[in-house]
C-alpha positions in Angstrom: 49.9 -119.6 7.2 50.0 -116.0 8.6 48.3 -115.5 12.0 44.7 -114.4 11.8 44.5 -110.7 12.7 42.4 -110.0 15.7 39.5 -107.4 15.0 40.2 -103.8 16.3 38.9 -103.3 19.7 36.7 -100.3 20.3 37.4 -98.2 23.3 34.8 -98.5 26.2 33.8 -96.5 29.2 36.1 -98.6 31.3 38.9 -97.5 29.2 38.1 -93.8 29.6 37.6 -94.2 33.3 41.1 -95.9 33.6 42.7 -93.2 31.6 40.9 -90.3 33.4 41.4 -91.7 36.8 37.6 -91.7 37.6 34.8 -94.4 38.2 32.9 -95.7 35.2 29.7 -94.1 36.7 31.4 -90.7 36.5 32.2 -91.4 33.0 28.7 -92.1 32.2 27.4 -89.1 33.9 29.9 -86.8 32.1 29.3 -88.2 28.6 25.6 -88.3 28.9 25.3 -84.6 30.2 23.9 -85.8 33.5 24.5 -84.2 36.9 26.8 -85.9 39.5 30.2 -84.8 38.4 32.0 -81.5 38.5 32.6 -79.5 35.3 36.2 -80.1 35.7 35.8 -83.9 35.8 33.3 -83.7 32.9 35.8 -81.8 30.7 38.6 -84.3 31.5 36.3 -87.2 30.7 35.3 -85.7 27.4 38.9 -84.9 26.4 40.0 -88.5 27.1 36.9 -89.8 25.1 38.0 -87.7 22.2 41.7 -88.9 22.4 40.6 -92.5 22.6 38.2 -92.1 19.6 35.2 -93.4 21.7 31.7 -93.1 20.3 28.4 -94.0 21.7 26.9 -97.1 20.1 23.5 -96.9 18.2 22.1 -99.6 20.5 23.0 -97.6 23.6 21.5 -94.5 22.1 18.3 -96.3 21.6 18.2 -97.6 25.1 18.9 -94.3 26.6 16.1 -92.6 24.5 18.6 -90.4 22.6 17.6 -91.9 19.1 19.2 -93.9 16.5 21.3 -91.2 15.0 20.0 -92.4 11.5 17.7 -91.1 8.8 15.6 -93.3 6.7 15.2 -93.1 2.9 12.9 -95.6 1.0 12.4 -95.6 -2.7 9.5 -97.5 -4.2 10.6 -97.6 -7.9 12.0 -100.4 -10.2 15.5 -101.1 -9.1 16.7 -101.5 -12.7 16.1 -97.8 -13.4 18.0 -96.3 -10.5 21.6 -97.0 -11.8 21.3 -94.4 -14.6 19.0 -92.0 -12.8 21.1 -88.9 -12.3 18.3 -87.1 -10.2 18.5 -89.5 -7.2 22.3 -89.6 -7.2 22.6 -85.9 -6.9 19.8 -85.7 -4.4 21.3 -88.2 -2.2 24.6 -86.4 -2.6 22.9 -83.3 -1.2 21.3 -85.2 1.6 24.4 -87.0 2.7 26.3 -83.6 2.8 24.1 -82.4 5.6 23.9 -85.7 7.4 27.7 -86.0 7.5 27.9 -82.6 9.1 25.6 -83.8 12.0 27.2 -87.3 12.1 23.9 -89.0 11.1 23.7 -92.2 9.2 21.4 -92.8 6.1 19.5 -96.1 6.1 18.5 -96.6 2.3 16.1 -99.3 1.0 14.6 -100.0 -2.5 11.1 -101.6 -2.4 8.5 -102.8 -4.9 5.5 -100.7 -3.9 4.2 -98.0 -1.7 2.5 -100.6 0.5 6.0 -102.1 0.9 7.2 -98.7 1.9 4.7 -98.2 4.6 5.6 -101.6 6.0 9.2 -100.7 6.3 8.2 -97.4 8.1 6.3 -99.5 10.6 9.0 -101.8 11.1 11.6 -99.0 11.5 9.4 -97.2 13.9 8.7 -100.3 16.1 12.5 -101.1 16.2 13.6 -97.5 16.8 15.8 -97.8 13.7 15.6 -94.2 12.4 14.9 -90.7 14.1 13.0 -89.5 10.9 12.5 -90.1 7.3 12.8 -88.5 3.9 9.9 -89.2 1.5 10.1 -89.1 -2.2 7.7 -89.4 -5.2 4.5 -88.1 -3.6 1.4 -90.0 -5.1 -1.9 -88.5 -6.0 -3.6 -91.0 -3.6 -0.8 -91.2 -0.9 -1.1 -93.3 2.3 2.3 -92.3 3.6 1.7 -88.9 5.2 -1.2 -90.2 7.2 0.8 -93.2 8.4 3.8 -91.0 9.3 1.4 -88.7 11.1 -0.1 -91.6 13.1 3.4 -92.9 14.0 4.7 -89.4 15.0 7.8 -90.1 12.8 9.4 -86.8 11.8 9.4 -86.6 8.0 10.1 -84.2 5.1 8.2 -84.8 1.8 10.4 -84.1 -1.3 8.5 -82.9 -4.3 5.0 -82.6 -2.8 2.7 -79.7 -2.4 1.7 -78.2 0.8 -1.0 -80.3 2.5 -3.0 -78.8 5.3 -4.2 -82.3 6.4 -0.7 -83.2 7.6 0.6 -80.1 9.3 3.4 -82.0 11.2 5.1 -83.0 8.0 7.6 -80.5 6.3 7.5 -80.2 2.5 10.2 -79.2 0.1 8.8 -78.7 -3.5 9.4 -77.2 -6.9 6.9 -75.6 -9.3 6.7 -78.3 -11.9 3.6 -76.7 -13.4 5.4 -73.3 -13.8 8.4 -75.1 -15.4 6.1 -76.9 -17.9 4.2 -73.7 -18.6 7.6 -71.9 -19.4 8.6 -74.8 -21.6 5.4 -74.8 -23.5 5.6 -71.0 -24.0 9.2 -71.5 -25.6 8.0 -74.4 -27.8 5.0 -72.4 -29.1 7.5 -69.4 -29.8 9.4 -71.8 -32.0 6.3 -72.8 -33.9 5.6 -76.2 -32.3 1.9 -77.2 -32.2 2.2 -81.1 -32.0 4.0 -81.8 -28.7 4.2 -85.2 -27.1 5.3 -85.5 -23.4 7.0 -88.7 -22.6 6.3 -88.8 -18.9 7.3 -90.9 -16.0 5.4 -93.1 -13.7 1.7 -92.7 -13.6 0.1 -91.7 -10.3 3.1 -89.5 -9.1 2.1 -85.9 -8.2 4.7 -84.3 -10.3 3.9 -86.5 -13.2 0.2 -85.7 -13.1 0.9 -81.8 -12.5 3.0 -81.8 -15.7 0.5 -83.7 -17.7 -2.3 -81.4 -16.4 -0.2 -78.3 -17.1 0.6 -79.3 -20.7 -3.0 -79.9 -21.6 -4.1 -76.7 -19.9 -1.5 -74.5 -21.6 -2.4 -75.9 -25.0 -6.1 -75.3 -24.5 -5.3 -71.7 -23.3 -3.1 -70.9 -26.2 -5.2 -72.1 -29.1 -5.4 -75.1 -31.5 -2.7 -77.7 -30.9 -2.2 -81.5 -30.6 -0.6 -82.4 -27.3 -0.6 -85.6 -25.2 1.3 -87.3 -22.5 2.5 -91.0 -22.6 3.5 -92.5 -19.1 6.6 -94.9 -18.7 8.8 -96.4 -16.1 11.5 -93.8 -16.7 13.7 -96.4 -18.4 15.8 -95.9 -21.7 14.0 -98.9 -23.0 10.5 -97.4 -22.7 11.7 -94.0 -23.7 12.9 -95.3 -27.0 9.8 -97.5 -27.5 7.5 -94.6 -27.1 9.5 -92.5 -29.3 9.3 -95.0 -32.1 5.6 -95.3 -31.6 4.8 -91.7 -31.8 7.1 -90.8 -34.5 5.7 -93.6 -36.8 2.0 -92.4 -36.3 0.0 -90.6 -38.9 0.9 -87.1 -37.5 4.3 -87.2 -35.8 5.0 -84.6 -33.2 7.3 -81.7 -33.8 8.5 -81.6 -30.2 9.2 -84.3 -27.7 9.5 -83.5 -23.9 10.9 -86.3 -21.8 10.7 -86.6 -18.0 14.3 -87.6 -17.6 17.7 -87.3 -19.4 18.1 -90.9 -19.9 14.8 -91.3 -21.9 15.6 -88.2 -23.9 19.0 -89.7 -25.0 17.3 -93.0 -25.9 14.7 -91.0 -27.7 17.1 -89.1 -29.8 18.8 -92.3 -30.9 15.4 -93.9 -31.8 14.5 -90.8 -33.8 17.7 -90.8 -35.8 17.4 -94.5 -36.5 13.8 -93.8 -38.0 15.4 -91.1 -40.3 14.4 -88.0 -38.3 16.7 -85.1 -37.9 17.0 -83.5 -34.5 16.1 -80.6 -34.3 15.3 -80.1 -37.9 12.3 -82.5 -37.9 11.6 -83.0 -34.3 12.9 -80.9 -31.2 13.8 -82.8 -28.0 13.8 -81.5 -24.4 14.9 -83.5 -21.3 13.4 -82.6 -18.0 16.4 -83.2 -15.9 19.8 -81.7 -17.0 23.0 -83.7 -16.5 26.3 -84.4 -18.0 24.6 -87.0 -20.2 22.7 -84.2 -22.0 26.2 -82.8 -23.1 27.7 -86.2 -24.1 25.4 -86.8 -27.0 25.0 -85.1 -30.4 23.1 -82.9 -30.6 23.6 -81.6 -27.1 20.2 -81.7 -25.4 18.1 -78.8 -24.3 17.1 -79.5 -20.8 15.3 -78.1 -17.8 17.9 -77.6 -15.1 18.0 -77.2 -11.3 20.4 -77.6 -8.6 19.4 -81.1 -7.4 22.1 -81.3 -4.9 20.8 -78.1 -3.3 17.3 -79.8 -3.4 18.8 -82.6 -1.3 20.6 -80.2 1.1 17.4 -78.2 1.7 15.5 -81.4 2.4 18.0 -82.8 4.7 18.2 -79.4 6.6 14.5 -79.3 7.2 14.6 -82.8 8.4 17.4 -82.0 11.1 15.4 -79.0 12.1 12.4 -81.2 12.9 14.7 -83.5 14.8 16.0 -80.5 16.8 12.4 -79.8 17.7 11.6 -77.1 15.2 8.0 -76.6 13.5 7.1 -78.2 10.3 7.6 -76.0 7.3 6.9 -75.6 3.5 10.0 -74.6 1.5 9.8 -73.8 -2.2 13.0 -74.2 -4.2 13.7 -72.3 -7.4 11.6 -73.3 -10.5 13.6 -75.4 -13.0 14.8 -73.2 -15.9 15.3 -74.2 -19.6 18.8 -74.3 -21.0 18.5 -74.4 -24.7 21.2 -76.2 -26.6 21.3 -78.0 -30.0 18.3 -80.3 -29.8 15.6 -77.5 -30.1 14.8 -75.3 -33.0 11.9 -73.9 -35.1 9.2 -76.3 -36.3 9.7 -76.9 -40.0 7.0 -75.2 -41.9 5.0 -74.7 -38.6 4.0 -78.4 -38.4 6.4 -80.8 -40.3 5.0 -84.3 -41.2 8.1 -86.3 -40.7 11.6 -86.8 -42.0 12.4 -85.4 -45.5 
């Protein structure tokens, strides 16, 4: 049997002291930026530490009050819907790009509910596990901003709107209402007057903004039949709702899905029922991704730079960690990219497949 390999040994302050020819206390002073050693000694100690690959441990940082060098990210969504959700994969990619520059870790956790998420924040705060958090999926009645204010935990809310009640939190948001209004404008120009919005989770701020805007735009523009149906963002519910609305008495001429996965599943369901896309029904996905260009017809989609969205959010959080003020940052409005899945409504208001 081969001999069991011993684990690699991390360099210690004693190793640095031995190599630099100074005491361990001098190493501690030098590496922690404290007075008590000359600049010549400080520079020599730091060079030796770099050569040995020494890094301060998270536990030591916490004990010294320097922080955990970690950012928290909790997601209260059904875990089974995350593996195919391109939005969060791209968002986290952008976040990680910034954290890597700052040598900050990302502590990620999926929970069942917002109440569970609040419990995680309290535990992280009590245990000094994270220096700050990134908050997603703002709710219409959301306890998280108030809790984070109370704990004094630096936070950036992603996707929310400015909230004067919590001036200590930064916000990064996109104008969902403006994007929905522009989309309705284009669908109206194509003759669509029966539009069904297959939405995401109820109670999310951005879901409710899209629902309200669709209704308000239809009322403003004149006679139309529009409605929204909430789902869990999954392909299964996207397909099920599509079948339900297309087999009703007056099927819609246009379907707007709150993510790409539901849109792809919806197209498949429509074709199974005998509908042609876009001749009988037009389809638009809210989130653009490679998936929208891997199906036939290619899907029209609302597009935004989600990686840049994550970069912006992470930069705002690191600015808070550096002692900067809370800010509200608005990212560009998602824009419609028209592909093969949208076209004119047949005879203004088609009744179904030919």
